N, C-alpha and C positions, 0 to 999 in steps of 0.2 A: 210675835217674833221677839227674840231676846238679843239685845245689843250688848256688846262688851262695855264694861264700865271704863271710862277714861281714867288714866292715872294722872294725878295732879301733884306737881312738885312745887312747894311754896317756900320761898326764902323770905323770912320776915325780919325786918329790922327790930331792934329791941323796942318793946312797948307797943308794937304794931299788932292790931287785932284783925281777925278775918270775919267776914260775914258769910253765912251759909244760906244758900237759896235752894229750895227744894223744887224739883221739876225735871224736865228732860235735858236741861243744860246745866253743866257744872261750870260756874264762872270762877276764874282765878282772881280772887279779890286781893290776893297778896302779891300779885305781879309775877308769878312763876309761869313755866311752859307746860303745854299739854301734849303728850306723845300718844298717837293712835295705837290701838291693840293690833298684833299681827293678823293677816288675813288667813282664813281657814280654807284648806284645800277641799273643794267639793267634788272635783272630778279630774281625771287625767286623760288627755287626748293623745293618741299615738298616730303618727302619719308617716308614710301612707298607710291607710287602714287595711287595705287589701293588696296582696302582692302575689304575683306568679313568677317563679324563678325557674329558668330553663338550663341552668348550668350549676354544677357543684362548685363549692368554694365560696369565697366572699362574693356576695351577690346583691344585697340591698342594704342601704343605710336608713335606719328608722330614727325618728326624733319624737320626743315626748314633751307635752306642755301641761303644767298644772293650772287648773281653773278654779275660781271661787264660785259661790252659789249663783252669781249673776252671769257667769261665763267669762269673766274677765281673767286674763292670764296673770298668773302669779309668778313673778321672777324669783331667781335665786334658789330654785329647788334642784336637788339631785335625785337621780332615779336609780332604782335597782332593776336590772333587766334579767328576764328568764324565759326559756322556751317551755311550751307545754310538752313537747316531744323532742328531746335532745338527739334522738336517733334520726330525726328528719333534718333539724337545723339547730345550730347553736347561735348564741348572740353574745357580743362583747359588752363590756361595761359602758361603751359609748353608743350601743345600739346597732352595731354592724352585724348583720345576719350572715352566717355562713351555711350554705346548703350542704347537707351530708348525704341525704338519700331522698328518693321520691316519696311524696306523701304530703298531707296537710299538718300544719302545726300553728299554734298561737304564740305570739311573742308578747310578753307582759312587761309593762314599765310601772314601778310602784314608788310612791313617795308619800310620806306622812300617813301610811296605812291605806292610801287610796291607789287603786290599780286601774290602768287602761290597757287595752290589748289591740293587736293588729293580727290579721290572719295572713299566713304565708303558705302558699302551695308550691311544692317543689315538683316540677315535671321536666326532668332532664331531656333535652332535645339535641339532635345532631346539628352542629353548625358548620363542620368541615370534615373532610376525609383526608387522612395522611396516607399517601401512597408510597410504597417502597418496592423496589429501588426507584429513586427519583429520576435518574438518567441512565439509559442503557444503550449500548451500541452492539448490534448483532453483525457478525462478519460473514454470514452465509444465509442464502435464501433457504427457507424451511427451518431455520434455527428457531428456538423458542426461549422464552423467559416468562417466569410466573411473577405477577404482581400481587402484592397483598395490600389491604387497606384497613385502617383503623378509624372508626367513626368517633369523633370527639365533639364535646360540647364547646361553648364559646370560651370556656376557661382552659381548654386543652385536656379535659378529662375524658377518658374513654366512656362511650355510651354502651352499656351492656345490652345484649339481646338484639343487636342490629345486624343487618346483612348489607353487603356491598355489591352493586351491579357494575358491569364494566362495558366500555365502548371504546372504539377507535375513531379518531378524526378522519382517517383515510384508510379504508379497507383495501386499497390497491397497494399499500405499503405494508400494513400489518393488520392482521385480524386478531380478535381477542375473544376468548370464551367468556360469555357473560357471567356464568355462575362461579368460575374458578379463577379468573384473571390470567389464564394462560394465553400469552400473545405469541403469534407466529409471523415471521417475516415472509412477505410474498413479493416485495418489490423494493426498488431503491428509493431512498428519501428518508424523511422524518415524519412520524405521526405522533399525535398526542393521545395518550391512553388516559381515560377518565374513569375514576371510581365514584359512584354515587350512592348515597344512603340518605333517604328522605329528601330534605332540601339541601343537604350538604354535599359538596363535591371536592375532589382533589385530583390532581393531574400528575403525569410523569411523561418524560420525553423518550421516545424510542426511535433511534436512528438505525437505519439499515445501510451499512457501508461495507459491502463484501470485500474481504481480503483475498487477493489472488494467491491461491495455494499451488496451482499447477497451470501449465499452458500445454495444450495439445496441438500438434501441427500435422496436417494432412495434405497430401499423402506423405507417409514417412520416407518414401523413396520416390524420386521423380526421374524420369528419363526423357531426354530431348534428342531427337534424331536428325536435326539439321541446324546449321548455324543460323542464328537470328530467330529461330523458333522459340516458343515460350511454353511454360507450364506454370500454373497458378497454385500456390500453397495457401492454405487456409489455417488461421490460428484461432483458437478458442481459449479464453481464460476461464478458469473454474475456481469456485470458492472451496473452502475446506470440506464441504459436503458433496463436492463433485458437480455442483450446479453451474451452468454457464453464466458468466457475468456479462450482461449486455453493455455495449459501449466501451469496452476496454480498448485502450490504445496500444499499438505494438510498434516497436522499433525493429526493422528488418535489416539483415546483414548477410553478406556472402563471405565465406572464408577465402575465396579466390576469385576476385572479380575478373581475372584474365580467362577464367573458364566460364563463369556465369555471373551475371549481375541480378539483383533483385530490387524492385521498387518498393515504395511505401505501402503498397497494397498486396505484397506477397507474390508479384508476377516476376518469375525468373526468366531470364533471356540467355540463350546459349551464345557464348563468345568463341570458345575453342573446345576441342576434345579434352576430356578429363573429368574430374569429379570435384565438387565443392560442397561445403556444408552450408545450408541455409538456416539461419536462426531467427526466431521471433521472440522479442523480449517485452514483457509487460511488467512495469515496476522493476523488480530485480529478479523476476522469475523468467526462465528461458526454456525454450524447446528447440530442438534441432531436427532437421531432415536432410537427407542427402540428395543431390541432383547430379546425374551423370550425363555427360554429353557423349553419345556414341553415334557418330554420323553414319547413316545407313546408305549402302550402295544398292544397286538394283541388279537384276539378272540372276544367274544360278549360283553365284558366290563360289566360283571354282578357281579364283586367282589368289595366289600367295604373293603379297606385295611386300618387298623389303626395300625401304627407301632410306638413303643416308644423305644428309647434307653436312659436309665437313668444311669448316672455315679454318684455313691454315694460316697461322701467323707468319708473315714474311719478315717481321722486324720493323721497327719504326712505326708501328700502328697500321701497316699495310697487310691485307688479307687476300688470299685467293679462295674462291668458293667452288667446290666440286659437288655436283648433284648426281647421285647414282640411284637408279631404281631397278630392281631385279624382279621380274615377273615369272612365276612358276605356276603351273596348274596342279591339279590334285594327284597327278600320276606319281611323282612330279616330273614335269618336263618344261623347258623354257617356253614362254609365251611370246611369239614374235609378231611383229606388225601391229602392235597396240598403239594407241594414241595416249601419250603421257605428257602432261603439262603441269607446271606449278605456277602459282600467282603470288607475287609479293608487292607490297605497296610501292616500293621503290623501283623494282625491276619490271613490274607489270606481268603479263603472261609470257612465260618462257616454255618453249616446246623442247622436250628431251629427244635425243636421237639415239636409235639403237646402234650399238657398237658394231654390229655385223649381222647378216641374215641368220636367224635362228638362235642368236645368243640370249635373247630375252633380257638383255641388260641395256638400260637407257641412261644416257649421261648428258650433262650440260655443264660447261665450264664458264665461270664468270670471273672477271678480273678483281672484283672486290666483294666484300661481305656486307650486305645492306642492313642486316639485323631485322628485327621485327618478326612477323609471322609468315609462314609459308603454307599455302593451301595446295594440296596435291589432288589431281584428277587423273584417273586411269580408266580407259575404255578399251575393251577388247571383245569384239563380237557382241554378244548379248549381256556381257558382264560390264558393270559400271561401278567402279569404286570411286566415290566422289566426295568432295568437300572434307578431305582429311586435313586437319590443321594442326601444326606444331609451331611453337614459338621458341626463338632462340633464348639461351640463358643469359645473353649479354656478353659483350666483349670484355675480357678481363686482362689483367697484367700481373706478372710475377713481381712481387715487391721485395722478396728475400729468398735466396741471395741475389745479388746483382752481377752483371757481367764483370768478369775479371776479379771477382771476390776470391780470396784465398782462404781455404778451410783447412783445419787440422785433420790429418788422416786418422781414421778409426774413431772419430768423434761423431755424435749424432748431427744430422744436418736438418735445420728447420726451414721449411718452405712455406711461404705465405703468398697469397694472391688476393686480388680484389674480387668482390662479389657484388657486381652492379645489380644483378637480379638473381634470385636463388635458382640454382640448377637442380635437376632431379638427382644427378649423381656426378661424381668427379673421378678422374683417374690421374695417377702420377707415374712418370717414367723417367729413369736415368739409364745410363749405360750398364749399371750394375744392379738395378732395382726397378721393380714395377709393382703397382698396386691398382686394382680395379674396384669398382663399386664403392668408392670412398664417399662418405658424406661431404657435401659441399659446404664445409664450415669456413674455408678460407685459410686453413693452416694444416700442416702435417709434418711429422718428424720422421726422417729416414734413419733407421738404426745405424750406429757407428760401423759395424762390420761391413756394411754396404757402401762404405766410403773409403776405398783403398788408397794408399799413397801413390803419388806420381801419376795421377790421372787428371784428365780434363773432362769434367762431367758436363753433360748436356741434360738440362732439366726441362721436361715438358709437363704441363698441366692441362688436362682435357676436362671440359665441363660439357654436359649434354642434357637435353630433354628429349623424351620420346613419348609417343602415344600409340595405342593400339588402333588398328585400322578396322573400322566396322565395314561390313560388306565384302570382306575378304576372308580367306581361310584363316584358321587359327595360326597364330605366329606372325600375321601381317603387322608391320609396324612402320612408323616414320620417325627417324631420329635426326636431331640437329646437334652436331658436336662442334665445339670451338676449342682450338688448341693455342696455348701461349707457350713460348719457348725462351729459355735463357741459355746461351752458350758462348764461351766456355766458362766454367767455374773450376778453378784449379784446386786440387786437393794435394797437400804435401805434408 
């Protein structure tokens, strides 16, 4: 073995001599210092020596150590790094290995002409699956959405040549085709859609919340044949694809609760003869059906019943009430000897009296008008027209003009009246003008030519409701009419 010769530096004072000794030691007889020769690199060790990389990109940090012949580390060395196959992996000047493609390669570290290596095997593996879309809401049962998945390694790089399988966390809400990622909504709620590739997974959230597109109401037309009887309407909410939406809540309403009411379950109850619209609303979507109350009589239906209830304003809020019922058969001929009654909440049951034998006209006089509803029953032989109900339009008052008002001749006259409850129709009458079948708006203007000079006008406003009588011949009706009057109004 050859050892390096030590280098001796001697600083001698003038006249000082040195002695030379031959052997394995060199002694500094002149009082100088001895510096050892630099160590020689015998090997380079790279750690870790064997590496398996499962993701592309920066993946493993290598380190190198220079060693002398005895295996002792030599400090202060710098290394040059290089890969055997840069198409598989590259390496930085600090030993950081970046995987580029699958395959094996060796990474070398060199210093002072001595090289050490480490093996690196790149085998990209799936660490996760990115599922898109990440969140979906379907608004109809049977609606579909297709999910896609990308298999990525741990550094987020796509792994080529992989396939994704699919599953649903709740197949009662959504099913998914395993090979294509096509999900179909089958029930309400939220399901997790999972895409799997190897040991990697990713998920998406699929909510099925149907939007109400339409509401269907059955039956579309309902008929009730007796007061207090009922008919049930059924509402179904449907999504945009026409599928029923279970559990939808509905708000029910009747357009005229004086004809028919409806409860929260769609049960309509007849209150009086007439028609009303029943609506069912879910969210903001509405459906409507009609209900008609046509009270049925019994027998051969050979009676024509024309009934009038007239409340006459006597002034000062006093009214007289006249009830008149005319019965005619199909010939037509008066029907005598019938039993005719009406019922009112205030008056109770009142029996009408025929004005004379064979007249077929039945009347009853009352000192005051009680308001409310009137129920008429007519029985003659085997014919029975019953439970015919009409309600009064409400007592009103003329608010313009007033008693003793003076108007300008030839000028239009504005008449206004109160409308405590809407009447089916109204009529207006003066000495020089009359109009029938007027909308009950509470106001009307009589043209100027109908207001001549030097007259004392009497103004009457009639308001009335009427209903057709079921169980009688065509043309049977019951009418309640209320008259308000102002007199005199001077025109000059």
